[in-house]
All heavy atoms as an XYZ file, in Angstrom:
663
protein
N      83.393     -1.150     10.190
C      83.664     -2.135      9.173
C      82.331     -2.742      8.720
O      81.498     -3.097      9.540
C      84.574     -3.235      9.716
C      84.793     -4.339      8.711
S      85.648     -5.818      9.291
C      87.248     -5.210      9.661
N      82.159     -2.838      7.452
C      80.947     -3.424      6.884
C      81.037     -4.949      7.007
O      82.107     -5.530      6.773
C      80.807     -3.012      5.416
C      79.475     -3.348      4.846
N      79.193     -4.588      4.339
C      78.352     -2.614      4.719
C      77.946     -4.602      3.910
N      77.417     -3.412      4.137
N      79.930     -5.614      7.387
C      79.957     -7.074      7.552
C      80.453     -7.838      6.321
O      81.039     -8.904      6.447
C      78.500     -7.433      7.863
C      77.887     -6.182      8.362
C      78.626     -5.045      7.707
N      80.208     -7.293      5.148
C      80.638     -7.993      3.930
C      82.135     -7.859      3.666
O      82.685     -8.567      2.819
C      79.867     -7.474      2.710
C      78.416     -7.906      2.726
O      78.096     -8.893      3.420
O      77.599     -7.255      2.041
N      82.809     -6.961      4.380
C      84.235     -6.746      4.152
C      85.056     -8.018      4.371
O      85.936     -8.341      3.580
C      84.773     -5.651      5.064
O      84.151     -4.431      4.777
N      84.769     -8.719      5.452
C      85.505     -9.951      5.755
C      85.206    -11.008      4.701
O      86.120    -11.669      4.195
C      85.164    -10.468      7.167
C      85.827    -11.814      7.428
C      85.580     -9.454      8.223
N      83.943    -11.148      4.353
C      83.548    -12.123      3.337
C      84.216    -11.818      2.003
O      84.764    -12.712      1.347
C      82.013    -12.144      3.174
O      81.422    -12.453      4.440
C      81.577    -13.170      2.149
N      84.191    -10.557      1.618
C      84.822    -10.160      0.357
C      86.327    -10.433      0.378
O      86.896    -10.942     -0.587
C      84.573     -8.678      0.065
C      83.119     -8.386     -0.279
O      82.380     -9.342     -0.620
O      82.737     -7.210     -0.203
N      86.969    -10.090      1.482
C      88.405    -10.327      1.602
C      88.719    -11.818      1.473
O      89.642    -12.210      0.759
C      88.943     -9.792      2.934
C      90.383    -10.178      3.161
C      91.408     -9.470      2.549
C      90.706    -11.285      3.938
C      92.738     -9.844      2.727
C      92.024    -11.665      4.117
C      93.030    -10.946      3.513
O      94.339    -11.332      3.686
N      87.959    -12.651      2.177
C      88.210    -14.092      2.139
C      87.958    -14.667      0.753
O      88.676    -15.580      0.316
C      87.365    -14.814      3.193
C      87.787    -14.567      4.642
C      86.785    -15.189      5.603
C      89.188    -15.102      4.899
N      86.956    -14.150      0.057
C      86.705    -14.593     -1.322
C      87.893    -14.271     -2.219
O      88.355    -15.119     -2.998
C      85.432    -13.962     -1.882
C      84.182    -14.588     -1.317
O      84.193    -15.738     -0.875
N      83.097    -13.844     -1.334
N      88.396    -13.057     -2.118
C      89.558    -12.653     -2.923
C      90.795    -13.463     -2.550
O      91.556    -13.902     -3.416
C      89.830    -11.159     -2.747
C      88.785    -10.278     -3.385
C      89.034     -8.814     -3.075
C      87.882     -7.968     -3.600
N      88.013     -6.560     -3.186
N      90.997    -13.670     -1.268
C      92.138    -14.445     -0.780
C      92.079    -15.878     -1.308
O      93.088    -16.410     -1.786
C      92.147    -14.433      0.751
C      93.321    -15.127      1.370
C      94.499    -14.434      1.606
C      93.247    -16.467      1.730
C      95.593    -15.071      2.181
C      94.333    -17.110      2.308
C      95.509    -16.404      2.536
N      90.905    -16.481     -1.233
C      90.722    -17.857     -1.705
C      91.019    -17.980     -3.195
O      91.680    -18.918     -3.631
C      89.293    -18.339     -1.439
O      89.035    -18.378     -0.070
N      90.524    -17.033     -3.961
C      90.752    -17.064     -5.411
C      92.225    -16.832     -5.739
O      92.805    -17.523     -6.580
C      89.883    -16.023     -6.108
C      88.424    -16.416     -6.152
C      87.576    -15.348     -6.801
C      86.110    -15.755     -6.697
N      85.218    -14.711     -7.172
N      92.839    -15.870     -5.058
C      94.234    -15.529     -5.326
C      95.163    -16.720     -5.092
O      96.107    -16.950     -5.844
C      94.665    -14.360     -4.439
C      96.102    -13.936     -4.646
C      96.442    -12.730     -3.784
C      97.891    -12.311     -3.989
N      98.221    -11.126     -3.200
N      94.884    -17.488     -4.040
C      95.752    -18.603     -3.671
C      95.166    -19.962     -4.045
O      95.646    -20.989     -3.569
C      96.080    -18.536     -2.177
C      96.915    -17.329     -1.851
C      96.337    -16.203     -1.271
C      98.266    -17.294     -2.173
C      97.098    -15.076     -0.994
C      99.026    -16.169     -1.896
C      98.442    -15.067     -1.313
O      99.200    -13.953     -1.047
N      94.138    -19.939     -4.905
C      93.515    -21.169     -5.412
C      93.091    -22.106     -4.272
O      93.385    -23.296     -4.277
C      94.463    -21.878     -6.385
C      93.728    -22.868     -7.245
O      92.551    -22.704     -7.529
N      94.427    -23.894     -7.670
N      92.416    -21.533     -3.286
C      91.917    -22.287     -2.142
C      90.406    -22.432     -2.242
O      89.745    -21.635     -2.916
C      92.253    -21.541     -0.836
C      93.729    -21.360     -0.522
C      93.896    -20.408      0.649
C      94.372    -22.698     -0.230
N      89.852    -23.422     -1.558
C      88.387    -23.504     -1.520
C      87.816    -22.304     -0.764
O      88.533    -21.632     -0.018
C      88.109    -24.807     -0.769
C      89.369    -25.131     -0.054
C      90.496    -24.476     -0.801
N      86.545    -22.062     -0.970
C      85.868    -20.948     -0.289
C      86.064    -21.056      1.224
O      85.925    -22.128      1.799
C      84.374    -20.961     -0.623
C      83.585    -19.981      0.176
N      83.689    -18.619     -0.012
C      82.700    -20.164      1.183
C      82.887    -18.004      0.843
N      82.282    -18.921      1.579
N      86.401    -19.942      1.849
C      86.565    -19.889      3.303
C      85.405    -19.083      3.867
O      85.263    -17.904      3.576
C      87.911    -19.233      3.689
C      89.072    -19.996      3.075
C      88.041    -19.169      5.207
C      90.413    -19.280      3.197
N      84.587    -19.732      4.659
C      83.431    -19.106      5.280
C      83.873    -18.441      6.581
O      84.456    -19.104      7.441
C      82.374    -20.185      5.559
C      81.137    -19.656      6.194
O      81.096    -18.552      6.703
N      80.103    -20.466      6.176
N      83.615    -17.145      6.762
C      84.036    -16.477      8.003
C      83.486    -17.151      9.262
O      84.131    -17.150     10.303
C      83.477    -15.058      7.864
C      83.180    -14.867      6.432
C      82.945    -16.230      5.854
N      82.330    -17.755      9.147
C      81.722    -18.414     10.303
C      82.546    -19.623     10.743
O      82.494    -20.034     11.905
C      80.288    -18.829      9.967
C      79.446    -19.099     11.159
N      78.988    -18.102     11.986
C      78.993    -20.259     11.686
C      78.281    -18.636     12.962
N      78.275    -19.939     12.808
N      83.337    -20.178      9.839
C      84.175    -21.331     10.171
C      85.196    -20.978     11.250
O      85.582    -21.839     12.049
C      84.874    -21.850      8.922
N      85.628    -19.718     11.297
C      86.577    -19.305     12.323
C      85.969    -19.441     13.721
O      86.657    -19.773     14.681
C      87.046    -17.866     12.092
C      87.893    -17.713     10.859
C      87.410    -17.015      9.773
C      89.154    -18.271     10.787
C      88.182    -16.859      8.633
C      89.935    -18.133      9.653
C      89.447    -17.424      8.562
N      84.688    -19.196     13.814
C      83.966    -19.330     15.089
C      83.981    -20.786     15.550
O      84.263    -21.085     16.713
C      82.542    -18.821     14.875
C      81.609    -18.909     16.030
C      80.249    -18.342     15.584
N      79.221    -18.574     16.556
C      78.946    -17.755     17.561
N      79.640    -16.651     17.710
N      77.980    -18.032     18.409
N      83.707    -21.694     14.615
C      83.710    -23.120     14.945
C      85.125    -23.601     15.276
O      85.316    -24.408     16.185
C      83.122    -23.935     13.796
C      81.657    -23.724     13.627
N      80.723    -24.187     14.520
C      80.965    -23.082     12.669
C      79.521    -23.837     14.124
N      79.635    -23.158     13.008
N      86.095    -23.091     14.553
C      87.481    -23.460     14.822
C      87.887    -23.028     16.222
O      88.505    -23.795     16.973
C      88.421    -22.823     13.777
O      88.042    -23.307     12.484
C      89.872    -23.160     14.048
N      87.516    -21.796     16.597
C      87.837    -21.302     17.931
C      87.226    -22.199     19.005
O      87.912    -22.614     19.942
C      87.327    -19.870     18.120
C      87.563    -19.340     19.524
S      86.479    -17.984     19.999
C      84.860    -18.717     19.888
N      85.940    -22.506     18.863
C      85.264    -23.334     19.864
C      85.912    -24.716     19.945
O      86.154    -25.236     21.049
C      83.777    -23.460     19.527
N      86.230    -25.297     18.805
C      86.861    -26.620     18.790
C      88.222    -26.585     19.467
O      88.561    -27.471     20.269
C      87.013    -27.127     17.357
O      85.750    -27.286     16.751
N      89.007    -25.566     19.162
C      90.327    -25.448     19.778
C      90.217    -25.308     21.295
O      91.007    -25.899     22.039
C      91.067    -24.244     19.188
C      91.502    -24.463     17.754
S      92.149    -22.977     16.957
C      93.576    -22.638     17.960
N      89.244    -24.550     21.750
C      89.053    -24.388     23.189
C      88.657    -25.711     23.840
O      89.199    -26.073     24.896
C      88.010    -23.305     23.470
C      88.436    -21.881     23.103
C      87.273    -20.913     23.259
C      89.630    -21.439     23.932
N      87.722    -26.442     23.222
C      87.331    -27.750     23.772
C      88.522    -28.697     23.837
O      88.736    -29.377     24.838
C      86.209    -28.391     22.947
C      84.833    -27.976     23.397
C      83.984    -27.290     22.552
C      84.377    -28.279     24.670
C      82.711    -26.909     22.955
C      83.109    -27.895     25.094
C      82.286    -27.217     24.230
O      81.034    -26.839     24.639
N      89.310    -28.768     22.755
C      90.454    -29.673     22.716
C      91.547    -29.288     23.706
O      92.417    -30.091     24.007
C      91.039    -29.756     21.308
C      90.299    -30.734     20.434
C      89.513    -30.279     19.380
C      90.365    -32.103     20.659
C      88.810    -31.155     18.584
C      89.673    -32.996     19.866
C      88.900    -32.526     18.828
O      88.204    -33.398     18.041
N      91.483    -28.070     24.205
C      92.466    -27.638     25.189
C      91.887    -27.568     26.594
O      92.451    -26.917     27.473
C      93.087    -26.304     24.767
C      94.101    -26.526     23.672
O      95.223    -26.952     23.950
N      93.727    -26.303     22.430
N      90.756    -28.238     26.796
C      90.205    -28.428     28.128
C      89.398    -27.286     28.702
O      89.098    -27.285     29.890
N      89.020    -26.316     27.890
C      88.212    -25.207     28.398
C      86.784    -25.710     28.628
O      86.253    -26.497     27.845
C      88.242    -24.010     27.421
C      87.346    -22.883     27.901
C      89.668    -23.522     27.238
N      86.175    -25.271     29.696
C      84.833    -25.741     30.060
C      83.751    -25.151     29.143
O      83.923    -24.100     28.535
C      84.533    -25.391     31.518
C      84.506    -23.894     31.739
O      85.591    -23.294     31.844
O      83.398    -23.321     31.786
N      82.639    -25.883     29.081
C      81.528    -25.512     28.199
C      80.913    -24.162     28.550
O      80.478    -23.433     27.662
C      80.430    -26.581     28.245
O      80.902    -27.779     27.686
N      80.865    -23.822     29.820
C      80.277    -22.544     30.233
C      81.097    -21.381     29.664
O      80.544    -20.432     29.095
C      80.166    -22.446     31.777
C      79.708    -21.063     32.199
C      79.222    -23.517     32.319
N      82.408    -21.468     29.783
C      83.272    -20.409     29.256
C      83.165    -20.295     27.745
O      83.101    -19.192     27.194
C      84.729    -20.670     29.648
O      84.876    -20.644     31.042
N      83.137    -21.438     27.070
C      83.030    -21.437     25.608
C      81.683    -20.867     25.185
O      81.598    -20.055     24.265
C      83.255    -22.844     25.036
C      84.686    -23.300     25.323
C      82.962    -22.884     23.533
C      84.971    -24.752     25.005
N      80.639    -21.261     25.871
C      79.297    -20.777     25.564
C      79.219    -19.259     25.704
O      78.640    -18.578     24.850
C      78.285    -21.446     26.493
O      76.981    -21.035     26.186
N      79.817    -18.734     26.757
C      79.828    -17.275     26.960
C      80.591    -16.584     25.836
O      80.161    -15.563     25.317
C      80.444    -16.927     28.311
C      79.523    -17.203     29.475
C      80.160    -16.786     30.776
C      79.245    -17.101     31.933
N      79.822    -16.708     33.228
N      81.747    -17.145     25.459
C      82.564    -16.542     24.397
C      81.798    -16.529     23.081
O      81.901    -15.592     22.292
C      83.864    -17.312     24.245
C      84.749    -16.765     23.160
C      86.160    -17.283     23.253
N      86.884    -16.742     24.383
C      87.509    -15.565     24.377
N      87.498    -14.816     23.304
N      88.159    -15.143     25.427
N      81.003    -17.581     22.822
C      80.220    -17.665     21.589
C      78.963    -16.799     21.643
O      78.332    -16.552     20.617
C      79.829    -19.117     21.309
C      80.981    -20.057     20.939
C      80.493    -21.499     20.937
C      81.572    -19.685     19.596
N      78.576    -16.369     22.844
C      77.389    -15.536     22.995
C      76.091    -16.319     23.044
O      75.017    -15.751     22.801
N      76.182    -17.599     23.362
C      74.965    -18.408     23.478
C      74.281    -18.121     24.811
O      74.949    -18.019     25.849
C      75.292    -19.899     23.407
C      75.796    -20.330     22.070
N      76.538    -21.469     21.886
C      75.661    -19.784     20.834
C      76.841    -21.601     20.603
N      76.315    -20.590     19.947
N      72.972    -17.985     24.783
C      72.210    -17.716     26.006
C      72.186    -18.930     26.923
O      72.123    -18.787     28.146
C      70.782    -17.291     25.654
N      72.229    -20.109     26.334
C      72.172    -21.356     27.098
C      73.396    -22.217     26.782
O      73.772    -22.361     25.618
C      70.914    -22.158     26.735
C      69.609    -21.425     26.965
C      69.325    -21.251     28.437
O      69.634    -22.119     29.245
N      68.731    -20.116     28.792
N      73.974    -22.812     27.820
C      75.104    -23.719     27.610
C      74.652    -24.931     26.796
O      75.423    -25.485     26.017
C      75.715    -24.152     28.966
C      76.833    -25.162     28.763
C      76.227    -22.940     29.724
N      73.386    -25.291     26.941
C      72.867    -26.447     26.192
C      72.933    -26.212     24.678
O      73.118    -27.161     23.910
C      71.436    -26.775     26.618
O      70.580    -25.663     26.388
N      72.810    -24.980     24.247
C      72.936    -24.666     22.819
C      74.341    -25.018     22.339
O      74.514    -25.690     21.317
C      72.665    -23.167     22.566
O      71.360    -22.849     23.028
C      72.808    -22.813     21.094
N      75.324    -24.596     23.100
C      76.717    -24.896     22.759
C      76.944    -26.400     22.771
O      77.558    -26.950     21.849
C      77.668    -24.213     23.760
O      77.320    -22.838     23.866
C      79.114    -24.361     23.330
N      76.444    -27.067     23.793
C      76.626    -28.514     23.909
C      75.980    -29.254     22.741
O      76.554    -30.224     22.226
C      76.052    -29.012     25.234
N      74.827    -28.800     22.306
C      74.145    -29.462     21.187
C      74.916    -29.273     19.879
O      75.052    -30.209     19.092
C      72.728    -28.917     21.021
C      71.806    -29.350     22.132
O      72.043    -30.358     22.796
N      70.755    -28.590     22.347
N      75.432    -28.079     19.649
C      76.142    -27.789     18.406
C      77.496    -28.495     18.369
O      77.917    -29.000     17.330
C      76.330    -26.267     18.233
C      74.967    -25.596     18.031
C      77.266    -25.954     17.063
C      74.998    -24.086     18.105
N      78.172    -28.549     19.512
C      79.539    -29.070     19.557
C      79.643    -30.437     20.224
O      80.731    -30.828     20.655
C      80.450    -28.056     20.256
C      80.587    -26.800     19.445
C      79.803    -25.680     19.710
C      81.452    -26.745     18.361
C      79.902    -24.537     18.943
C      81.554    -25.607     17.584
C      80.771    -24.509     17.879
O      80.860    -23.385     17.107
N      78.558    -31.195     20.261
C      78.567    -32.511     20.911
C      79.657    -33.414     20.336
O      80.369    -34.096     21.078
C      77.200    -33.173     20.783
N      79.816    -33.422     19.014
C      80.827    -34.288     18.393
C      82.241    -33.849     18.763
O      83.122    -34.678     18.970
C      80.650    -34.295     16.873
C      80.871    -32.966     16.219
N      79.988    -31.902     16.348
C      81.894    -32.503     15.463
C      80.470    -30.860     15.685
N      81.623    -31.198     15.135
N      82.459    -32.558     18.897
C      83.773    -32.037     19.289
C      84.039    -32.384     20.749
O      85.144    -32.801     21.109
C      83.857    -30.511     19.067
C      85.159    -29.942     19.601
C      83.684    -30.182     17.591
N      83.009    -32.227     21.580
C      83.156    -32.533     22.999
C      83.498    -34.006     23.201
O      84.341    -34.347     24.034
C      81.876    -32.175     23.750
C      81.612    -30.682     23.803
S      79.957    -30.276     24.403
C      80.045    -30.858     26.079
N      82.864    -34.873     22.429
C      83.115    -36.318     22.536
C      84.554    -36.644     22.135
O      85.249    -37.390     22.824
C      82.142    -37.087     21.647
C      82.283    -38.591     21.759
C      81.284    -39.334     20.886
O      80.189    -38.798     20.629
O      81.620    -40.449     20.466
N      85.006    -36.072     21.041
C      86.379    -36.314     20.589
C      87.390    -35.761     21.593
O      88.409    -36.399     21.879
C      86.592    -35.695     19.210
N      87.118    -34.579     22.136
C      88.014    -33.979     23.123
C      88.050    -34.820     24.389
O      89.113    -34.997     25.000
C      87.569    -32.548     23.439
N      86.911    -35.374     24.779
C      86.857    -36.223     25.961
C      87.681    -37.492     25.754
O      88.393    -37.935     26.661
C      85.405    -36.573     26.304
C      85.307    -37.358     27.591
O      85.848    -36.880     28.628
O      84.721    -38.462     27.582
N      87.618    -38.081     24.571
C      88.429    -39.273     24.277
C      89.913    -38.931     24.364
O      90.707    -39.691     24.925
C      88.095    -39.819     22.898
C      86.774    -40.555     22.840
C      86.504    -41.085     21.451
C      85.136    -41.744     21.395
N      84.794    -42.194     20.045
N      90.277    -37.789     23.794
C      91.681    -37.345     23.845
C      92.112    -37.163     25.295
O      93.186    -37.610     25.699
C      91.848    -36.040     23.076
C      93.242    -35.463     23.148
C      93.280    -34.072     22.524
C      94.556    -33.383     22.954
N      94.399    -31.995     23.257
N      91.277    -36.517     26.098
C      91.610    -36.280     27.499
C      91.705    -37.582     28.280
O      92.557    -37.726     29.162
C      90.596    -35.335     28.142
C      90.695    -33.934     27.579
O      91.735    -33.537     27.078
N      89.608    -33.187     27.640
N      90.856    -38.553     27.967
C      90.907    -39.857     28.628
C      92.216    -40.575     28.304
O      92.821    -41.213     29.181
C      89.713    -40.707     28.206
N      92.657    -40.464     27.054
C      93.933    -41.072     26.662
C      95.101    -40.414     27.395
O      96.022    -41.100     27.854
C      94.124    -40.959     25.154
C      93.190    -41.845     24.362
C      93.247    -41.580     22.861
O      94.140    -40.815     22.409
O      92.402    -42.138     22.147
N      95.055    -39.106     27.528
C      96.115    -38.391     28.245
C      96.144    -38.820     29.704
O      97.211    -39.117     30.260
C      95.925    -36.859     28.132
C      96.177    -36.408     26.693
C      96.827    -36.110     29.118
C      95.764    -34.976     26.409
N      94.978    -38.888     30.318
C      94.888    -39.302     31.716
C      95.387    -40.734     31.888
O      96.134    -41.041     32.822
C      93.445    -39.170     32.219
C      93.208    -39.451     33.686
C      94.080    -38.542     34.553
C      91.745    -39.261     34.017
N      95.006    -41.609     30.979
C      95.462    -43.000     31.024
C      96.979    -43.078     30.929
O      97.625    -43.816     31.677
C      94.819    -43.790     29.887
O      95.321    -45.099     29.854
N      97.552    -42.312     30.004
C      99.009    -42.286     29.847
C      99.689    -41.825     31.133
O     100.706    -42.394     31.555
C      99.428    -41.375     28.704
C      99.077    -41.946     27.337
O      98.762    -43.155     27.239
O      99.093    -41.176     26.345
N      99.126    -40.823     31.764
C      99.710    -40.299     33.011
C      99.639    -41.349     34.111
O     100.628    -41.611     34.802
C      98.985    -39.009     33.446
C      99.285    -37.878     32.472
C      99.391    -38.608     34.873
C      98.387    -36.648     32.641
N      98.476    -41.960     34.267
C      98.284    -42.936     35.340
C      99.108    -44.199     35.122
O      99.677    -44.753     36.058
C      96.802    -43.279     35.495
C      95.917    -42.125     35.978
C      94.459    -42.523     35.932
C      96.320    -41.683     37.368
N      99.168    -44.661     33.870
C      99.903    -45.893     33.589
C     101.419    -45.663     33.655
O     102.169    -46.574     33.976
C      99.499    -46.467     32.251
C      98.053    -46.983     32.189
C      97.705    -47.436     30.785
C      97.834    -48.107     33.184
N     101.835    -44.465     33.342
C     103.272    -44.137     33.403
C     103.771    -44.197     34.839
O     104.886    -44.612     35.105
C     103.519    -42.742     32.840
C     104.999    -42.344     32.854
C     105.204    -40.875     32.619
C     105.224    -40.542     31.148
N     105.532    -39.117     30.900
N     102.908    -43.797     35.753
C     103.300    -43.751     37.172
C     102.972    -45.034     37.913
O     103.190    -45.119     39.101
C     102.622    -42.553     37.852
C     103.136    -41.242     37.298
O     104.308    -41.131     36.973
N     102.258    -40.263     37.168
N     102.421    -46.005     37.214
C     102.026    -47.262     37.899
C     103.176    -48.215     38.008
O     104.115    -48.258     37.324
C     100.877    -47.913     37.131
């Protein structure tokens, strides 16, 4: 498959359905964000993204990690307060 095939397909799809441009790279960010929000650890996400260093992943997704941590803290609080 030629690398431009996905880009070309998404361009045609966006135009056909009157959507904003869809960047294929956005799927990568969406995947990483979904994994963080579902409690997957940074090492696993970093490996899936192909980053040589976990710090690279942490630097790029710091805002996602912070939001996911807040969500997880709220869930934990709900669990603890429910049983109190």
